[in-house]
C-alpha positions as CSV (number, residue, x, y, z in Angstrom):
1,X,154.1,43.7,48.2
2,X,152.1,42.9,51.2
3,X,149.4,40.2,51.9
4,X,146.9,39.8,54.6
5,X,143.7,37.8,55.0
6,X,140.8,37.3,57.1
7,X,137.5,35.0,57.2
8,X,134.1,36.2,56.7
9,X,130.8,34.6,55.7
10,X,128.5,34.5,52.8
11,X,125.0,33.0,53.2
12,X,123.4,30.0,51.5
13,X,119.9,29.8,52.7
14,X,120.5,29.7,56.6
15,X,124.1,28.3,56.3
16,X,127.2,30.4,56.7
17,X,129.7,29.7,54.0
18,X,133.3,30.7,54.7
19,X,134.7,33.4,52.5
20,X,138.4,34.4,52.6
21,X,139.0,38.0,52.4
22,X,142.5,38.4,50.9
23,X,144.2,41.7,50.5
24,X,147.2,42.4,48.3
25,X,149.0,45.8,48.4
26,X,151.4,46.2,45.7
27,X,153.5,48.9,43.7
28,X,151.6,50.4,40.7
29,X,148.9,53.0,39.8
30,X,146.7,54.0,42.8
31,X,143.6,51.7,42.8
32,X,141.1,49.9,45.0
33,X,139.7,46.8,43.3
34,X,137.3,44.3,44.6
35,X,137.1,41.0,42.8
36,X,135.3,37.7,43.5
37,X,131.8,37.8,42.3
38,X,130.8,40.8,44.6
39,X,127.5,42.6,44.2
40,X,126.9,46.2,44.1
41,X,126.8,46.5,48.0
42,X,130.0,44.8,48.3
43,X,131.6,46.9,45.4
44,X,130.7,49.9,47.1
45,X,132.5,49.0,50.2
46,X,135.7,50.6,49.1
47,X,134.1,54.1,49.6
48,X,133.0,53.1,53.0
49,X,136.1,51.7,54.0
50,X,138.1,54.6,52.8
51,X,135.9,57.0,54.7
52,X,136.2,54.8,57.9
53,X,139.9,54.7,57.8
54,X,139.9,58.5,57.0
55,X,137.9,59.1,60.1
56,X,140.6,57.6,62.2
57,X,143.3,59.6,60.8
58,X,144.5,56.9,58.4
59,X,144.6,56.7,54.7
60,X,145.1,54.1,52.2
61,X,148.7,54.0,50.6
62,X,149.0,55.3,47.1
63,X,149.4,51.9,45.8
64,X,147.2,49.3,44.0
65,X,145.0,47.6,46.6
66,X,143.3,44.4,45.4
67,X,140.7,42.7,47.4
68,X,139.9,39.2,46.5
69,X,136.7,37.5,47.9
70,X,137.5,33.4,47.7
71,X,136.1,31.3,46.3
72,X,135.5,33.5,43.4
73,X,132.6,31.4,41.9
74,X,130.4,32.1,45.0
75,X,128.1,35.1,45.0
76,X,128.8,37.7,47.7
77,X,126.0,39.8,48.7
78,X,125.3,42.2,51.3
79,X,127.1,45.3,53.3
80,X,128.6,42.8,56.0
81,X,131.9,42.5,54.1
82,X,133.0,46.1,55.0
83,X,134.5,45.2,58.4
84,X,136.5,42.1,57.2
85,X,137.8,44.2,54.3
86,X,138.9,47.0,56.5
87,X,140.7,44.7,59.0
88,X,142.5,42.7,56.3
89,X,143.7,46.1,54.7
90,X,144.8,47.4,58.2
91,X,146.6,44.0,58.7
92,X,148.3,44.4,55.2
93,X,149.5,48.1,56.3
94,X,150.9,46.4,59.3
95,X,148.8,48.6,61.5
96,X,147.3,45.5,62.8
97,X,149.0,42.2,63.6
98,X,148.3,39.6,60.9
99,X,148.5,36.7,63.3
100,X,145.9,38.0,65.6
101,X,143.6,39.1,63.0
102,X,143.9,35.6,61.3
103,X,142.3,34.0,64.5
104,X,138.9,35.8,63.8
105,X,136.2,35.9,61.4
106,X,134.4,39.3,60.7
107,X,131.1,40.7,59.8
108,X,129.8,44.2,60.2
109,X,129.0,47.2,58.0
110,X,130.9,50.4,58.3
111,X,129.6,54.2,58.8
112,X,131.4,56.9,57.2
113,X,132.8,57.9,60.6
114,X,134.2,54.3,61.6
115,X,131.0,53.0,63.6
116,X,130.2,49.3,63.1
117,X,126.4,49.0,62.2
118,X,124.3,46.0,62.7
119,X,124.1,43.5,59.8
120,X,121.8,40.4,59.2
121,X,123.1,37.0,59.8
122,X,125.4,37.4,63.1
123,X,124.1,34.3,64.7
124,X,124.6,32.0,61.8
125,X,128.2,33.6,61.4
126,X,129.0,32.8,65.1
127,X,127.8,29.3,64.7
128,X,130.0,29.0,61.5
129,X,133.0,30.8,63.3
130,X,132.7,28.1,66.2
131,X,133.0,25.4,63.7
132,X,136.2,26.7,62.2
133,X,137.5,27.2,65.7
134,X,137.5,31.0,65.3
135,X,136.5,33.8,67.0
136,X,133.8,36.2,65.7
137,X,134.2,40.0,65.5
138,X,130.9,41.8,65.0
139,X,129.0,45.0,65.6
140,X,128.8,46.0,69.2
141,X,125.1,46.0,69.3
142,X,124.9,42.7,68.1
143,X,127.4,40.9,70.8
144,X,124.6,39.3,72.6
145,X,123.2,37.7,69.4
146,X,126.6,36.2,68.8
147,X,126.9,35.2,72.3
148,X,124.2,32.3,71.8
149,X,126.6,30.6,69.5
150,X,128.2,29.1,72.6
151,X,132.0,28.5,73.2
152,X,133.1,31.0,70.6
153,X,135.2,34.2,71.4
154,X,133.2,37.3,70.5
155,X,134.4,40.7,69.8
156,X,131.8,43.1,69.8
157,X,133.2,46.6,68.9
158,X,130.9,49.6,68.6
159,X,133.4,51.2,66.1
160,X,136.7,50.6,64.3
161,X,138.7,52.6,66.6
162,X,137.8,50.5,69.7
163,X,138.8,47.4,67.6
164,X,142.1,48.9,66.8
165,X,142.9,49.8,70.2
166,X,141.9,46.4,71.7
167,X,144.5,44.6,69.2
168,X,146.9,47.1,70.2
169,X,146.5,46.3,74.0
170,X,145.3,49.9,74.8
171,X,141.8,48.9,75.5
172,X,140.0,45.7,76.5
173,X,136.6,44.5,74.9
174,X,134.7,42.6,77.4
175,X,132.9,39.4,76.2
176,X,129.1,40.1,75.6
177,X,126.6,38.0,77.7
178,X,123.9,36.5,75.7
179,X,121.0,38.7,74.8
180,X,118.1,37.1,76.6
181,X,115.0,35.6,75.4
182,X,112.4,37.6,73.4
183,X,109.3,38.5,75.1
184,X,106.3,36.6,74.0
185,X,103.9,38.5,71.6
186,X,100.5,39.4,73.1
187,X,98.1,36.4,72.1
188,X,94.3,36.6,72.3
189,X,92.7,34.2,74.4
190,X,90.2,31.3,73.6
191,X,87.9,32.4,76.5
192,X,86.7,35.3,74.5
193,X,85.5,33.1,71.9
194,X,81.6,32.4,72.4
195,X,80.3,29.1,70.7
196,X,82.1,27.7,67.9
197,X,82.8,24.5,69.9
198,X,83.6,22.4,66.5
199,X,86.1,25.1,65.6
200,X,87.7,25.3,69.0
201,X,88.0,21.4,69.0
202,X,89.8,21.5,65.6
203,X,92.1,24.2,66.8
204,X,93.2,21.9,69.8
205,X,93.5,18.9,67.5
206,X,95.6,21.0,65.0
207,X,98.0,22.2,67.7
208,X,98.3,18.7,69.3
209,X,99.4,17.1,66.1
210,X,100.5,19.9,64.0
211,X,97.7,19.1,61.5
212,X,97.1,21.8,58.6
213,X,93.7,23.3,59.2
214,X,91.2,24.6,56.7
215,X,88.5,27.1,57.9
216,X,85.7,27.6,55.7
217,X,82.8,30.1,56.2
218,X,81.3,33.5,54.9
219,X,83.1,36.8,55.3
220,X,83.1,38.0,59.1
221,X,82.3,34.4,60.7
222,X,85.5,34.6,62.6
223,X,88.0,32.4,60.8
224,X,90.9,34.7,61.0
225,X,89.9,35.4,64.8
226,X,90.3,31.7,65.3
227,X,93.3,31.3,63.6
228,X,95.1,33.9,65.5
229,X,94.7,31.9,68.8
230,X,96.2,28.9,67.6
231,X,99.7,30.0,68.3
232,X,99.0,30.4,71.9
233,X,98.0,26.6,72.1
234,X,101.5,25.5,70.8
235,X,104.0,24.7,73.4
236,X,107.3,26.8,73.7
237,X,110.0,25.5,71.3
238,X,112.6,23.4,72.4
239,X,116.3,24.8,72.6
240,X,117.3,23.2,69.3
241,X,114.3,24.5,67.6
242,X,114.4,27.9,69.0
243,X,118.0,28.3,67.8
244,X,116.9,27.0,64.2
245,X,114.0,29.3,64.0
246,X,116.3,32.3,65.4
247,X,118.8,31.7,62.7
248,X,116.2,32.0,60.0
249,X,115.0,35.5,61.7
250,X,118.8,36.4,61.9
251,X,119.7,35.9,58.5
252,X,116.4,37.9,57.5
253,X,117.5,40.8,59.6
254,X,114.5,40.5,62.0
255,X,115.8,38.9,65.2
256,X,114.8,41.8,67.5
257,X,117.9,42.8,69.6
258,X,119.5,39.4,69.1
259,X,117.1,37.9,71.6
260,X,116.3,34.3,71.0
261,X,112.7,33.2,70.3
262,X,111.2,30.8,72.3
263,X,107.6,31.2,71.2
264,X,106.3,29.8,67.9
265,X,106.1,32.8,65.2
266,X,102.8,33.7,63.7
267,X,103.0,35.1,60.1
268,X,100.0,36.3,58.2
269,X,101.1,37.4,54.6
270,X,99.0,39.7,52.5
271,X,96.2,37.9,50.7
272,X,97.6,38.7,47.3
273,X,101.2,37.7,48.1
274,X,103.6,36.6,45.3
275,X,105.8,33.7,45.0
276,X,108.8,35.7,46.1
277,X,106.9,36.8,49.3
278,X,106.1,33.0,50.1
279,X,109.7,31.6,49.2
280,X,111.8,34.4,49.5
281,X,113.6,37.0,47.7
282,X,111.8,40.0,49.1
283,X,108.5,41.6,48.0
284,X,106.8,44.7,48.3
285,X,104.3,43.5,51.2
286,X,107.4,42.8,53.4
287,X,108.3,46.6,53.5
288,X,105.1,47.7,55.5
289,X,104.9,47.0,59.6
290,X,101.1,46.9,59.3
291,X,101.3,43.7,57.4
292,X,103.1,41.7,60.4
293,X,106.5,42.2,59.1
294,X,108.0,45.1,61.1
295,X,110.6,45.9,58.6
296,X,110.7,48.9,56.2
297,X,113.6,47.6,54.0
298,X,112.7,45.0,51.7
299,X,116.5,44.3,51.2
300,X,116.7,43.1,54.7
301,X,114.2,40.3,53.9
302,X,115.6,39.1,50.7
303,X,116.7,35.7,52.2
304,X,113.4,34.3,53.8
305,X,109.8,34.4,52.8
306,X,106.8,34.0,54.9
307,X,106.8,30.3,54.8
308,X,110.3,30.1,56.2
309,X,109.6,32.7,58.9
310,X,106.7,30.9,60.3
311,X,108.9,27.8,60.5
312,X,107.9,25.7,63.5
313,X,104.9,28.3,64.2
314,X,101.7,29.0,62.3
315,X,101.3,30.4,58.8
316,X,97.9,32.0,58.0
317,X,96.9,31.8,54.6
318,X,93.7,33.8,53.8
319,X,91.7,34.0,50.4
320,X,93.7,31.4,48.3
321,X,91.9,32.6,45.5
322,X,93.5,35.6,45.4
323,X,96.9,34.1,45.0
324,X,98.7,33.5,41.8
325,X,99.1,30.0,40.3
326,X,102.9,30.2,40.9
327,X,102.3,31.3,44.6
328,X,99.9,28.3,45.0
329,X,102.3,25.9,43.5
330,X,105.1,27.3,45.6
331,X,102.9,27.1,48.6
332,X,102.1,23.6,48.0
333,X,105.5,22.6,47.3
334,X,106.6,24.1,50.9
335,X,103.8,22.3,52.8
336,X,104.8,18.9,51.0
337,X,108.7,19.2,51.7
338,X,109.1,21.2,54.7
339,X,111.6,23.3,53.1
340,X,111.9,26.2,50.4
341,X,114.5,26.5,48.0
342,X,113.8,30.3,46.6
343,X,114.4,31.0,43.1
344,X,117.1,33.6,43.7
345,X,119.4,31.0,45.7
346,X,120.7,29.5,42.3
347,X,121.2,26.1,43.5
348,X,122.0,27.2,47.3
349,X,121.0,25.4,50.4
350,X,117.1,25.2,51.3
351,X,115.7,26.9,54.1
352,X,113.6,25.1,56.6
353,X,110.0,25.8,56.3
354,X,107.6,23.6,58.4
355,X,104.7,25.8,59.5
356,X,101.2,24.6,60.8
357,X,99.3,26.0,58.2
358,X,95.9,27.5,58.6
359,X,94.0,28.4,55.5
360,X,90.7,30.5,55.5
361,X,88.4,30.2,52.6
362,X,85.5,32.4,52.1
363,X,82.4,30.2,51.0
364,X,78.9,30.9,50.8
365,X,76.4,28.2,52.0
366,X,75.4,27.4,48.6
367,X,78.8,26.8,47.3
368,X,80.8,23.6,47.3
369,X,83.9,23.8,49.6
370,X,85.7,22.3,46.8
371,X,85.5,25.1,44.5
372,X,87.5,27.9,46.2
373,X,90.5,25.7,46.6
374,X,92.2,23.6,44.1
375,X,91.9,19.8,44.8
376,X,95.7,19.3,44.9
377,X,95.8,21.9,47.7
378,X,92.7,20.7,49.6
379,X,94.7,17.3,50.0
380,X,97.3,19.0,51.9
381,X,95.0,19.6,55.0
382,X,94.2,17.1,57.5
383,X,91.3,19.1,58.9
384,X,88.5,21.0,57.5
385,X,85.9,22.9,59.4
386,X,82.9,24.8,58.7
387,X,82.6,28.3,60.5
388,X,79.2,29.7,60.8
389,X,78.7,33.4,62.1
390,X,77.0,33.5,65.6
391,X,73.9,35.8,65.5
392,X,74.4,38.9,67.9
393,X,71.1,37.7,69.8
394,X,72.4,34.4,70.2
395,X,75.8,35.6,71.4
396,X,74.8,36.8,74.8
397,X,73.2,33.3,75.8
398,X,76.6,31.7,75.0
399,X,79.0,31.2,77.7
400,X,82.7,31.7,77.3
401,X,84.8,28.6,76.4
402,X,87.9,27.3,78.1
403,X,90.7,29.6,78.4
404,X,93.9,29.3,76.2
405,X,96.2,28.2,79.3
406,X,93.7,25.2,79.8
407,X,93.7,23.8,76.4
408,X,97.4,24.4,76.0
409,X,98.0,22.2,78.9
410,X,96.2,19.3,77.2
411,X,98.0,19.8,73.9
412,X,101.3,19.7,75.9
413,X,100.3,16.4,77.4
414,X,99.3,15.2,73.9
415,X,102.5,15.9,72.3
416,X,104.6,14.6,75.3
417,X,102.5,11.1,74.5
418,X,103.4,11.3,70.8
419,X,106.9,12.1,71.4
420,X,108.2,8.4,71.7
421,X,106.4,7.6,68.4
422,X,108.2,10.7,66.6
423,X,111.7,9.8,68.1
424,X,111.3,6.1,67.0
425,X,110.9,7.3,63.4
426,X,108.5,4.5,62.5
427,X,105.0,4.4,61.5
428,X,103.7,3.2,64.7
429,X,100.5,5.7,64.5
430,X,99.1,3.4,61.9
431,X,100.0,0.3,63.8
432,X,98.4,1.5,66.7
433,X,95.3,2.5,64.9
434,X,95.0,-0.9,63.2
435,X,95.1,-2.9,66.6
436,X,91.4,-2.3,67.2
437,X,89.5,-4.4,64.8
438,X,86.5,-2.1,65.3
439,X,88.4,1.0,64.2
440,X,89.9,-0.9,61.4
441,X,86.5,-2.1,60.1
442,X,85.2,1.7,60.4
443,X,87.9,3.3,58.4
444,X,87.5,0.7,55.7
445,X,83.8,1.3,55.7
446,X,84.4,5.1,55.2
447,X,86.8,4.6,52.8
448,X,84.5,2.5,50.6
449,X,81.5,4.7,51.3
450,X,83.0,8.1,50.8
451,X,85.6,6.9,48.1
452,X,88.7,8.1,50.0
453,X,92.2,7.3,48.6
454,X,94.9,6.2,50.3
455,X,96.2,9.5,51.1
456,X,92.9,10.8,53.0
457,X,92.8,7.5,54.9
458,X,96.3,8.0,56.3
459,X,95.4,11.6,57.0
460,X,92.5,10.5,58.9
461,X,94.6,7.9,60.9
462,X,97.1,10.5,62.0
463,X,94.2,12.8,63.2
464,X,92.7,9.8,65.2
465,X,95.9,9.2,66.7
466,X,96.1,12.7,67.9
467,X,92.4,12.6,69.2
468,X,93.5,9.4,71.1
469,X,96.5,11.0,72.6
470,X,94.2,14.2,73.7
471,X,92.0,11.5,75.3
472,X,95.0,10.0,77.2
473,X,94.3,6.5,75.2
474,X,97.1,4.3,74.3
475,X,95.0,2.8,71.3
476,X,92.9,4.4,68.8
477,X,89.4,3.5,69.4
478,X,86.3,3.8,67.0
479,X,85.2,7.0,68.4
480,X,88.7,8.5,67.9
481,X,88.2,7.3,63.9
482,X,84.8,8.8,63.9
483,X,85.5,12.2,65.2
484,X,88.7,12.3,62.7
485,X,86.5,11.2,59.5
486,X,84.0,14.1,60.7
487,X,86.9,16.6,60.0
488,X,87.7,14.9,56.9
489,X,84.6,14.4,54.8
490,X,83.8,17.6,52.7
491,X,79.9,16.9,52.3
492,X,79.6,16.9,56.2
493,X,81.6,20.0,56.4
494,X,78.9,21.4,53.8
495,X,76.0,20.2,55.7
496,X,77.1,21.6,58.8
497,X,77.7,25.1,57.0
498,X,74.3,24.9,55.8
């Protein structure tokens, strides 16, 4: 009887959970068994492994080959267990040294000719291997992605034969270098927007304070056009944020070429998206690149929905009336908690999902702005702006607005001014707001006159603090509160739309 094992990983959210791939070759009737709560893709690994070994001139011994994936009560999904199963078998057959193989974790799918093909989750797997003080064996095309994990030895092999020669000492696999930074996607410029000063100002405030924004107006008024320009106002992701966002896209199989994301993502799900599309689990809408997903295989998107893919970026929700009740409830839960626990996870780790949400609502001038959006959902938005269409004859008399670069610089300064308060972890925004008696009296009068509840008052206070940051003011003045309340009160929005 011969035994061997190697580490691999299963994924719970974006967390890489260690899995021991144990192989036992013993006497008995020839068989190839995989146990340990494996799904169909893992169970089919026996045929891919058998074909890959045959392509190298090797064959399984005519004995009982038992593969155990421990812990046995953890669901194992995906084809990335092919490579660790093959390496553990080769170690049990004494083709590879057990001691050397035991110093690595492995992840990768095998083709029938022995080629190691790309899989999802290489970046979290590399980070997980580093925490276990192990190296990582991964597909050759994803070595640059694994290299982002830092101080982890990475063996990026194009095929199983190269990996075999490396362990035998007849070939050396060079350590891969990092894949680089992903090129920023082309973004439309605010300078191309004529008029719409109030909406442009709302975009600036939303970007500076990460305030959720609701754009209300008739179809064709330019709501989606404005929302598409919001990501350009956001600053680059910090290194820790970029790593977190890239891990989400890596687990979803959407990290292009293993390049790290430095720009905030922008996601625009279909207006009839399901609960699974928002929370995760895969959906039909994610199969078409024309819908801003870029993937044809829905199985590659089963770990993350649109809310998670837009983490620390912008999530555009259009026509909320077309969403199901379950999708609206899931969307509200994500916005409140900043994370998502998909229904398929069965108690697994949550996925970070903290996007800046922009909702576009089609509303006629005669329609109350509360009607298209449930009240509990409207309460999640700090800013509400009416967008009126600009007549063609008036458009040519309007001058172009400030370019995105100028507005983005003000947003960056405002965020830097707010950074000490965020790091302190205390509610200094409200304390600074209450320092001015005139500002406190104004918000109290507005709360009484317009029947604002405590949540609406706190929301207006946050917006006023952001407006003060944009103005370079250390304290919140009454003019800042007045502007914040203009974006809060729904009746004023309706009157401007009319």
